[in-house]
ROVODREN-27016 format. One line per 5 residues: number of its first residue (from 0); their letters; for each residue x, y, z of C-alpha. Coordinates in pm, whole numbers, plus 50000, padded with zeros to 5 digits. Example, Ala and Ser with C-alpha at 12.3 -4.5 7.8 and 13.67 -1.06 7.14 Angstrom:
REM residues 2
0	as	51230:49550:50780; 51367:49894:50714
This chain:
REM residues 797
0	mdvle	49995:49999:49998; 50131:50344:49903; 50176:50610:50173; 49962:50914:50154; 50159:51236:50103
5	esdee	49874:51467:50198; 49895:51607:50555; 49808:51909:50751; 50039:52189:50843; 50171:52019:51161
10	geprt	50258:51705:50978; 49974:51500:51127; 49769:51292:50880; 49426:51407:50797; 49131:51199:50887
15	tggkk	48939:51272:50573; 48764:50988:50390; 48622:50830:50701; 48260:50751:50745; 48032:51011:50890
20	krtms	47925:50791:51171; 48282:50729:51267; 48359:51106:51265; 48065:51192:51485; 48161:50914:51733
25	yvaki	48525:51058:51730; 48401:51408:51809; 48171:51289:52084; 48459:51128:52264; 48648:51452:52325
30	dqles	48438:51561:52624; 48456:51206:52777; 48830:51202:52728; 48869:51522:52918; 48671:51396:53205
35	lisdi	48873:51077:53210; 49206:51277:53216; 49068:51496:53506; 48979:51182:53699; 49329:51044:53667
40	gvmhy	49472:51369:53811; 49808:51346:53618; 49842:51662:53411; 50212:51677:53360; 50317:51418:53107
45	pepyq	50660:51360:52942; 50732:51508:52603; 50658:51177:52409; 50302:51197:52542; 50242:51542:52408
50	qntak	50387:51532:52063; 50492:51283:51793; 50828:51227:51642; 50891:51232:51265; 50888:50853:51265
55	ertml	50562:50850:51449; 50401:51087:51211; 50516:50865:50920; 50366:50565:51097; 50037:50762:51134
60	qyaen	50039:50826:50768; 50094:50461:50694; 49797:50388:50927; 49569:50645:50766; 49643:50519:50412
65	frqqy	49585:50162:50531; 49245:50266:50694; 49128:50439:50381; 49209:50147:50152; 49067:49900:50407
70	eylyp	48730:50087:50421; 48716:50112:50040; 48784:49745:49995; 48564:49621:50286; 48291:49874:50340
75	drkpl	48077:49628:50530; 48342:49557:50798; 48375:49757:51126; 48644:50027:51156; 48977:49908:51292
80	llspl	49149:50033:51600; 49457:50203:51450; 49538:50548:51585; 49345:50626:51909; 49396:50919:52127
85	neckm	49625:50909:52434; 49611:51106:52761; 49718:51428:52592; 49473:51396:52297; 49750:51296:52061
90	qkfvs	49708:51024:51802; 49928:50728:51873; 49947:50402:51669; 49830:50116:51882; 50148:49914:51849
95	ttlrp	50356:50194:51996; 50128:50195:52306; 50266:49861:52400; 50573:49877:52620; 50747:49540:52674
100	tllnh	50885:49547:53038; 51053:49282:53250; 50954:49345:53608; 51162:49246:53907; 50883:49036:54069
105	kelyt	50889:48656:54060; 50510:48653:54066; 50506:48815:53718; 50737:48573:53537; 50472:48321:53427
110	wkgca	50167:48402:53207; 49936:48284:53486; 50090:48518:53743; 50077:48810:53505; 49717:48749:53404
115	tfvsd	49598:48704:53766; 49769:49025:53876; 49611:49231:53595; 49268:49090:53652; 49287:49147:54030
120	flivd	49456:49488:54027; 49234:49674:53778; 48864:49762:53796; 48658:49680:53490; 48538:49992:53312
125	sldli	48305:49896:53022; 48337:50054:52674; 48125:50368:52613; 47978:50203:52295; 47982:49823:52330
130	tevps	47973:49787:51945; 48267:50006:51859; 48632:50010:51941; 48737:50295:52174; 48869:50618:52029
135	ylfas	49120:50659:52310; 49391:50420:52451; 49600:50533:52754; 49953:50421:52843; 49980:50133:53084
140	ttilk	50150:50346:53345; 49836:50579:53347; 49603:50276:53381; 49807:50148:53675; 49777:50486:53846
145	cqkgn	49393:50518:53805; 49361:50139:53854; 49066:50097:53607; 49025:50046:53237; 48835:49870:52959
150	sfdfs	48931:49544:52797; 49178:49727:52555; 49357:49888:52859; 49364:49549:53035; 49501:49367:52730
155	tllcs	49766:49652:52664; 49902:49616:53011; 49896:49233:53020; 50054:49207:52665; 50331:49446:52760
160	illgv	50418:49238:53070; 50405:48910:52873; 50627:49045:52597; 50876:49158:52865; 50897:48806:53009
165	gyday	50954:48646:52675; 50612:48526:52561; 50498:48574:52195; 50194:48777:52289; 49945:48983:52087
170	cvsgy	49648:49202:52154; 49328:49085:51978; 49042:49310:51883; 48719:49121:51806; 48392:49011:51945
175	atkei	48296:48787:52236; 47987:48681:52430; 47809:48893:52675; 47945:48704:52976; 48306:48762:52854
180	clmde	48250:49130:52778; 48077:49209:53109; 48296:48973:53312; 47982:48775:53414; 48109:48452:53568
185	tkeic	47782:48351:53727; 47754:48064:53485; 48111:47953:53524; 48245:47711:53783; 48501:47860:54013
190	pllqe	48851:47762:53914; 48930:47668:54273; 48659:47400:54260; 48803:47280:53923; 49147:47243:54076
195	ddknk	48996:47052:54368; 48838:46805:54131; 49167:46761:53941; 49356:46708:54267; 49127:46452:54410
200	kkeim	49314:46126:54397; 49151:45820:54243; 49077:45546:54488; 49357:45292:54473; 49224:44944:54467
205	ppvkk	49409:44685:54668; 49621:44456:54447; 49451:44126:54361; 49648:43847:54507; 49680:43526:54315
210	ytvkp	49608:43293:54604; 49305:43414:54801; 49009:43261:54952; 48708:43319:54729; 48424:43494:54913
215	vrelq	48097:43311:54985; 47874:43308:54685; 47561:43529:54732; 47249:43355:54623; 47074:43645:54463
220	skfei	46918:43689:54117; 47137:43873:53871; 46829:43984:53688; 46688:44155:53995; 47025:44323:54058
225	nqear	47041:44456:53702; 46682:44582:53717; 46756:44758:54042; 47071:44914:53908; 46877:45024:53592
230	rraek	46604:45191:53810; 46868:45367:54018; 47049:45489:53706; 46719:45614:53551; 46640:45793:53872
235	ildde	46980:45967:53881; 46945:46076:53520; 46587:46201:53590; 46704:46395:53884; 47001:46542:53694
240	qkqkd	46768:46641:53410; 46527:46807:53652; 46817:46998:53812; 46946:47106:53470; 46602:47226:53362
245	yeemi	46566:47418:53688; 46905:47587:53641; 46821:47677:53282; 46493:47824:53398; 46668:48024:53662
250	nlkik	46933:48139:53420; 46661:48261:53176; 46481:48429:53464; 46799:48601:53584; 46970:48676:53258
255	gardv	46679:48721:53034; 46609:48573:52693; 46848:48551:52399; 47108:48818:52377; 47003:49060:52097
260	myglr	47364:49198:52078; 47517:48851:52022; 47816:48881:51797; 47831:49263:51810; 47991:49329:52150
265	vhcwv	48348:49449:52099; 48610:49290:52326; 48994:49282:52342; 49195:48990:52472; 49544:48850:52454
270	lvlag	49671:48577:52221; 49983:48374:52311; 50142:48179:52021; 50337:47855:52075; 50713:47840:52057
275	krdvp	50865:48086:52303; 50888:48005:52671; 50807:47634:52593; 50445:47712:52511; 50310:47387:52347
280	enffi	50008:47542:52166; 49833:47865:52104; 49585:47993:52359; 49374:48299:52461; 49388:48492:52786
285	dpftg	49080:48686:52892; 49232:48993:53078; 48918:49049:53283; 48933:48711:53450; 49292:48595:53390
290	nsyet	49162:48264:53265; 49307:48089:52962; 49102:47930:52677; 49174:47740:52361; 49175:47934:52044
295	tnerf	48868:47734:51937; 48662:47832:52236; 48300:47932:52147; 48299:48231:52386; 48508:48429:52132
300	lgies	48297:48503:51828; 48523:48683:51582; 48855:48862:51524; 48911:49186:51344; 49282:49259:51403
305	iwnhk	49577:49163:51619; 49902:49358:51694; 50213:49352:51903; 50484:49605:51943; 50631:49525:51601
310	nywvn	50341:49504:51364; 49968:49501:51298; 49766:49234:51112; 49401:49226:50998; 49216:48901:50998
315	mqdck	49097:48804:50643; 48945:48479:50746; 48569:48404:50779; 48442:48410:51144; 48089:48311:51050
320	fgvkn	48113:48016:51294; 48334:48188:51560; 48710:48160:51583; 48731:47782:51577; 48842:47779:51218
325	vrfdl	49090:48070:51244; 49448:47991:51182; 49716:48199:51339; 49983:48166:51071; 50078:48545:51060
330	gdpvk	50315:48479:50766; 50028:48377:50531; 49912:48695:50349; 49593:48528:50240; 49481:48480:50596
335	weyml	49639:48791:50757; 49697:49129:50594; 49992:49297:50768; 50055:49660:50808; 50440:49673:50781
340	psenq	50646:49423:50581; 50922:49261:50781; 51261:49141:50679; 51169:48775:50693; 50820:48840:50530
345	eivvp	50789:48603:50234; 50517:48687:49970; 50373:48376:49807; 50342:48440:49425; 50104:48203:49238
350	dsyey	50258:48002:48952; 50037:48180:48691; 50220:48511:48764; 50575:48384:48738; 50605:48524:48383
355	ldege	50605:48883:48535; 50952:48815:48688; 51121:48649:48387; 51214:48978:48219; 51359:49141:48519
360	dddek	51721:49112:48638; 51770:49069:49009; 52027:49350:49016; 51777:49591:48861; 51499:49528:49112
365	dveki	51430:49827:49329; 51464:49718:49695; 51253:49943:49914; 51388:50009:50251; 51163:49838:50510
370	fdmpp	51001:50077:50753; 51003:49943:51105; 50774:50027:51394; 50857:50336:51599; 50959:50278:51951
375	swaqq	50699:50295:52226; 50607:50647:52344; 50483:50514:52677; 50694:50523:52991; 50847:50199:53138
380	ivipa	50604:50010:53351; 50688:50020:53719; 50484:49821:53970; 50593:49869:54334; 50619:49576:54556
385	kdiet	50337:49710:54776; 50099:49691:54474; 50205:49337:54405; 50112:49247:54769; 49791:49451:54780
390	rcpkg	49671:49331:54440; 49292:49424:54457; 49169:49781:54475; 49153:49870:54842; 49290:49531:54914
395	ekiiq	48969:49323:54854; 48767:49187:54564; 48457:48967:54536; 48380:48747:54234; 48053:48561:54181
400	ykkan	48057:48224:54019; 47803:47956:53954; 47682:47844:54301; 47988:48015:54458; 48135:48346:54571
405	lekya	48507:48409:54593; 48641:48682:54815; 49011:48792:54779; 49195:49003:55044; 49541:49152:55064
410	pylni	49784:49011:55325; 49754:49172:55672; 49425:49336:55575; 49233:49109:55807; 49336:49080:56165
415	dgmvk	49310:48695:56145; 49528:48682:55835; 49261:48558:55599; 49353:48622:55230; 49083:48429:55041
420	rliey	48728:48290:55113; 48521:48065:54888; 48153:48027:54976; 47964:47745:54800; 47587:47726:54776
425	ediec	47349:47444:54705; 47122:47627:54466; 47199:47855:54171; 47029:48145:54346; 47297:48136:54621
430	tsflk	47053:48125:54914; 47148:47795:55088; 47506:47759:55218; 47686:47433:55142; 48044:47491:55234
435	vtewy	48285:47778:55339; 48662:47758:55276; 48897:48020:55411; 49274:48050:55323; 49522:48221:55555
440	anrrd	49867:48354:55536; 50137:48480:55780; 49970:48304:56081; 50192:48237:56379; 50007:47909:56442
445	nleki	50087:47800:56077; 49715:47780:55994; 49677:47741:55622; 49312:47664:55547; 48981:47606:55724
450	ernmk	48691:47430:55561; 48331:47447:55714; 48086:47194:55583; 47734:47317:55653; 47576:46985:55571
455	trtit	47788:46760:55791; 47849:47045:56049; 48222:46957:56043; 48519:47187:56055; 48848:47091:55896
460	eyfrn	49170:47292:55972; 49485:47252:55767; 49830:47364:55891; 50172:47396:55732; 50498:47227:55842
465	grhla	50646:47369:56157; 50330:47345:56368; 50356:47253:56733; 50326:46872:56778; 50347:46845:56392
470	lrkhv	49967:46874:56355; 49879:46871:55982; 49501:46833:55972; 49218:46860:56232; 48866:46756:56158
475	frsse	48605:46820:56432; 48257:46935:56516; 48304:47075:56858; 48604:47236:57029; 48519:47044:57346
480	petdr	48730:46736:57430; 48589:46388:57419; 48389:46451:57098; 48426:46320:56744; 48741:46442:56590
485	tmkfn	49021:46330:56346; 49383:46449:56376; 49658:46386:56120; 50017:46453:56192; 50345:46457:56016
490	gklrv	50488:46140:56156; 50832:46221:56030; 50858:46519:56256; 50733:46337:56569; 50934:46136:56810
495	dglms	50659:45888:56861; 50586:45848:56490; 50210:45933:56535; 50037:45967:56193; 49675:46004:56279
500	rvetp	49438:45990:56571; 49064:45932:56549; 48862:46012:56871; 48494:45950:56967; 48338:45989:57305
505	temig	48424:45628:57390; 48708:45537:57164; 49051:45658:57045; 49242:45508:56749; 49603:45605:56677
510	kfrdr	49820:45496:56381; 50207:45507:56386; 50501:45453:56159; 50873:45412:56190; 50881:45343:56566
515	pdfli	51164:45155:56732; 50913:44925:56901; 50733:44858:56564; 50400:44981:56705; 50163:45073:56407
520	yrhtv	49819:45081:56573; 49655:45149:56904; 49287:45124:56983; 49168:45240:57321; 48809:45196:57449
525	fakrl	48679:45409:57735; 48388:45379:57963; 48121:45640:57953; 48160:45920:58195; 47918:45932:58478
530	kkvkl	47755:46267:58553; 47913:46398:58872; 47827:46698:59079; 48121:46940:59082; 48170:47072:59431
535	pgash	48342:47423:59456; 48702:47401:59561; 48723:47024:59482; 48981:46899:59234; 48854:46676:58944
540	snyrt	49071:46436:58748; 49049:46431:58370; 49144:46070:58341; 48891:45840:58184; 48833:45480:58273
545	ilkii	48988:45249:58014; 48805:44932:57937; 49024:44785:57660; 49346:44855:57471; 49452:44693:57140
550	erfar	49791:44745:57011; 49937:44594:56677; 50298:44580:56575; 50477:44551:56247; 50710:44255:56186
555	nrkkp	51059:44272:56346; 51279:44054:56134; 51549:44038:56405; 51320:43824:56617; 51174:43490:56548
560	ahqdv	50812:43508:56457; 50689:43310:56753; 50860:43575:56986; 50758:43879:56787; 50417:44008:56916
565	aeqif	50175:44105:56636; 49880:44208:56853; 49832:44254:57226; 49491:44314:57389; 49455:44450:57740
570	litse	49114:44366:57890; 49113:44600:58185; 48784:44509:58348; 48842:44131:58324; 49220:44170:58397
575	hvqlt	49321:43962:58100; 49605:44008:57851; 49587:43839:57512; 49896:43818:57289; 49907:43714:56929
580	yhred	50240:43657:56763; 50346:43691:56407; 50303:43394:56182; 50590:43223:56026; 50614:43241:55652
585	drita	50552:42870:55607; 50264:42852:55862; 49896:42931:55849; 49832:42978:56222; 50001:43200:56475
590	vkref	50102:43143:56833; 49853:43298:57094; 49896:43344:57464; 49659:43468:57731; 49758:43600:58080
595	ilppn	49536:43655:58380; 49641:43913:58638; 49669:43763:58986; 49406:43883:59227; 49653:43993:59502
600	lmqkd	49918:44150:59270; 49854:44505:59382; 49828:44412:59748; 50181:44289:59804; 50381:44507:60037
605	dqevn	50698:44476:59824; 50526:44576:59504; 50573:44943:59423; 50392:45090:59124; 50505:45418:58966
610	mdqiv	50195:45567:58809; 50400:45817:58606; 50552:45526:58425; 50244:45328:58337; 49998:45623:58273
615	mtfev	50007:45761:57914; 49856:46096:57810; 49725:46148:57458; 49787:46530:57436; 49447:46597:57286
620	reilk	49340:46841:57557; 49677:47027:57512; 49615:47065:57133; 49255:47189:57199; 49374:47432:57458
625	draae	49636:47570:57224; 49397:47611:56941; 49148:47795:57155; 49420:48038:57262; 49531:48081:56897
630	rrane	49185:48152:56778; 49152:48430:57039; 49490:48576:56966; 49499:48574:56590; 49869:48651:56592
635	ltisv	50037:48715:56255; 50409:48665:56172; 50603:48944:55996; 50903:48876:55784; 51233:49036:55872
640	ydter	51247:49167:55515; 50915:49345:55551; 51049:49690:55644; 50718:49862:55645; 50552:49637:55917
645	nekak	50862:49501:56109; 50918:49722:56403; 51254:49581:56472; 51362:49641:56118; 51241:49994:56144
650	ehrrt	51439:50055:56460; 51744:49906:56306; 51702:50130:56004; 51666:50438:56227; 51972:50337:56424
655	qmrie	52168:50294:56095; 52054:50637:55982; 52155:50796:56312; 52503:50640:56299; 52551:50754:55933
660	eeqrl	52440:51106:56038; 52692:51115:56325; 52966:50995:56099; 52877:51257:55856; 52891:51534:56123
665	rraee	53222:51392:56247; 53373:51404:55900; 53235:51761:55860; 53413:51866:56187; 53734:51696:56068
670	evdyl	53719:51913:55756; 53718:52238:55949; 53967:52493:55810; 54298:52460:56009; 54389:52823:55923
675	apfla	54062:52971:56070; 54203:53059:56419; 54517:53212:56281; 54319:53420:56020; 54102:53542:56309
680	rlgqp	54417:53665:56494; 54504:53883:56193; 54145:54024:56177; 54025:53811:55879; 54220:53979:55605
685	kkitk	54034:54000:55266; 54347:53941:55071; 54639:53722:55173; 54972:53893:55092; 55309:53745:55108
690	kvamt	55374:53897:55448; 55039:53753:55575; 55118:53417:55429; 55455:53414:55598; 55294:53511:55921
695	lrsdc	55039:53232:55887; 55304:52983:55812; 55523:53066:56106; 55227:53095:56352; 55088:52765:56236
700	ladmk	55417:52573:56256; 55496:52736:56591; 55162:52640:56727; 55214:52285:56603; 55555:52265:56750
705	qrlid	55439:52395:57087; 55154:52139:57091; 55389:51864:57029; 55619:51975:57311; 55327:52023:57545
710	kanli	55205:51668:57474; 55549:51528:57524; 55589:51715:57854; 55253:51586:57969; 55332:51231:57901
715	qsrfe	55682:51277:58063; 55525:51431:58380; 55279:51151:58416; 55564:50894:58358; 55778:51062:58632
720	keale	55483:51085:58873; 55401:50705:58832; 55772:50627:58878; 55801:50840:59190; 55483:50688:59347
725	lqnkq	55612:50336:59283; 55945:50430:59435; 55782:50563:59748; 55560:50254:59777; 55868:50033:59753
730	qwyqq	56039:50222:60034; 55727:50189:60244; 55728:49824:60189; 56089:49788:60293; 56011:49961:60628
735	nqism	55698:49770:60698; 55775:49430:60551; 55819:49255:60891; 55475:49362:61027; 55267:49316:60713
740	tkede	55000:49058:60679; 54939:48840:60378; 54646:49059:60261; 54876:49369:60286; 55152:49193:60098
745	qayls	54902:49076:59828; 54774:49433:59787; 55132:49568:59764; 55208:49318:59488; 54894:49407:59300
750	ycsea	54973:49772:59315; 55325:49714:59186; 55199:49514:58895; 54945:49781:58797; 55193:50062:58848
755	mfrih	55457:49889:58623; 55183:49836:58365; 55100:50210:58363; 55464:50308:58358; 55525:50071:58058
760	ilelr	55231:50217:57867; 55346:50581:57931; 55699:50487:57818; 55558:50342:57493; 55341:50649:57432
765	lnkhk	55626:50881:57489; 55861:50688:57245; 55578:50665:56990; 55514:51040:57021; 55885:51127:56972
770	erapt	55886:50917:56657; 55574:51076:56508; 55635:51435:56613; 55879:51513:56328; 55664:51338:56073
775	rylal	55347:51528:56171; 55543:51858:56174; 55673:51795:55822; 55321:51686:55708; 55181:52020:55826
780	edkir	55454:52211:55661; 55388:52030:55331; 55015:52094:55369; 55077:52469:55418; 55310:52471:55106
785	kdsrl	55031:52306:54902; 54751:52515:55028; 54595:52694:54727; 54560:53012:54934; 54931:53029:55036
790	akklk	55110:52829:54763; 55175:53127:54530; 55298:53356:54809; 55529:53100:54953; 55663:52968:54631
795	dc	55984:53181:54648; 56041:53121:55025
């Protein structure tokens, strides 16, 4: 396509030749654009926002020429989004609005992380006219500041981030269903529920052994069994059909009849092509929800054009049946009409036109210089870490799905640390609760998730590793002890190897692994508690009466089978103990023994029983007590790297700043002018003459010499004083040596040792001062000679 040479005085391409309807829509957008800019509150933009470069003006001319020819050749197709207005009412080509940016956040390195952030961070602002492309398109930095935008703004931001992390991403302008355009997910199943279905493990059937005893044959009619199974299947199908019809009726009631705007609603989404970043196949990303779809998905009804930061393509394929037959081979000019030719663009010439090239010499062909896309005019995208953490506007967001509501919260927004809550309902009208699931983060008790099942009235708590007593899962109905509950532990982190514990009011079952005593199972049966009247001041024991204990052990290959206990049963009430040993590999029966407790065993005088050694506690009450305290406290942990919330980190930072300020002041004091006091003596002369310079030099050196002498005299006087005191002390010792006690003599020796140490130190300081004094004097003299204020005057001296 040839470039139009006609332009206005400022070099901007004219918009003549467009449709009247398009022009009226364009003019009507100006007032809306001004209100949007005032809402953003950013009036001072960089120079690239307010004017176009020569290359950008040429690109706009290309776009205008392309638009005119496109509308002439395809008058029945909708106008393309080519050169919308930006924040400063300047026309910018859509490809230059994309700004590929690699952000320093690990959460934004995968397409899923990028899509989730964009969908959570921005608020959906629908198009002014749902059947037309917008006449304005802001930079991604502006959209991030105002935190709202339409589908084109969402896609521009998402595509810029994806291009920055290495994906082959494109913005797609086309048409989609009403639910996609309005972000209506009330007919969609929540992605969290879909993940749960995928993560459910299939039931593992036990392996079929070759040699097993066949079960007893059931004498029942197979015909009756088949008939009963058929009736049950028909009933299930009938119930499902009724439920489906009911849901469809509710959908029609809520959503209305057929969408009269079907196929006309304009939408923008992102296309990711296979190849880069190990993407196996092409897929779409809806920027409103962050969900991915196949390129044949029926939710997307048509494509007008796609673009990235390098080029622009118009779809030439029929979308009568949606996008399921669209092929994304951008190098095929039959399927995609490109805006700018690239260096590796190959034009396929049919065989019937090969005669046109026979008379031309390759050297005589005019090679036109390829015009490449101008660089992006938008500023580089910057997303602070605080925005990555906060995600949603004001830190919270609610999404309604089919029979479910999903609530998202920023970390530390809720005092209990909840970051996500999923509420499931039984009916499509969301009136009857089914299940509530809450996710937590940064909890001191390592709580990760809580599930509340409204049907079974059970509560399930999940914990991360590091929890006290290695508790991993807790299923219960009541927080009171001696009720139905199931606890699962991380046996690898426990000394006793406990894996799970199931408790009822009268029973407790524990399972173990990797214990030195090979215990794998313990079943305890308790007697029912009798109702007792609690007297004030009286102590009550929590111990329950045990009726029976069953323990099972794994095989210990270091022992013979007939000596290795497989199961032991303690019948407390009947005072019997039953032992069953492991069976030998070549035997079909096992050794069993039974013991009866002697009636007078506990009555012997020489029999001492230590109750602390035979009584075993099951720590259930301790766990319940801790959980009750943790629910009341709701304490959250703060990372040492979180400088905004960590008070210790803040105090450390303030201390570091104070130390740095003190060091700065100390350095400033050290840099005080050494000639200042001597200039003050001379009355602060405005001009330093040779005579003044000589006076300053002599006074400064004389002062330095005097200070060195004074310091030497001070050290010498202290040295002589210490020596004299030591001499006097020694004379005193000679006179009183006979009458001195051991304490006096020890005190004298200590004094002499300390005095000799002080004398030695003073002697070292004096010698070091004598060595350094000439060097310091010469250094000062050299500093005066090189001083810029005195150097010229003292040069001849």
